[in-house]
N, C-alpha and C positions, 0 to 999 in steps of 0.2 A: 249187618246193629241193629242192633237194640230196641225197639222203641222207645222207651222210656232216655238215655241213654242217644237218640234219633232228635228226640223231643230237644232235649238237653241243649247238648249242641249249636244247633239250630239259635236258642233261647239266647244261647253267648254268643254267638257268632251275629247277633244282631245290636246287643253290647259294642261290641268293636263297631258297626257296620258307623250307631249311631252316636261314635267320637261321648257312650259314657264312658269306656274303658278305650287308654289312649298309651302310645307304646311307653310301656317304662311304670308302669302301675300294678304295685300287688295285686294278686287277687285274695279271694276272706280263703281264710284255712279252709281246707272238707268241712268238717264239722257242719262251717257254719252256711258253706255251698251245701251243703245237706238238708240243715235246718232253713235254709231259705225256700230251697226248693221244692222240699218234702219226698228227694229220692231217697235212695241208699250210699255208702260211698262206693257202691260196685260200680254204680251208676256215673259217677262223677269221677271218680277215676280210671273207666272204660271212656270216657268225655276228652277227659284232659290228656290219654292218651295223644286221639286224632289232633286234639285242638296244634299237639307239640308237634302233629305228625306235619302234621299243617305250616309250621310254623309260627304258629299267630302265638305259643307262647311258651316262654324260659321258665326251668327250675332249672336253680339254684341247690341249695342239697344245703340243705341252714341254716340259709335263707327264707326263704317261702315261690312260690309261681309268679309272676309275671308278666304281663304285658309287650313278647317280643318287638324288638329296637331294631332296628324299623319290620313293620310290619311289611311280610309280601307286599307283591303286586296281584 
């Protein structure tokens, strides 16, 4: 995993652990995340794939990406 993707995934993971993001919360758009974290769309997409594989997020076509409910233990 490229360093930027790893760093962003770690930052994002902390949001789950700190309670900033709760199950069912909708995540910002890819464009908003790119702007906020100053990374490319490729970094966000790669990290999102990892988060989805870990069961932390759930993508709903045409609706957005949400924090998984319930979060895996």
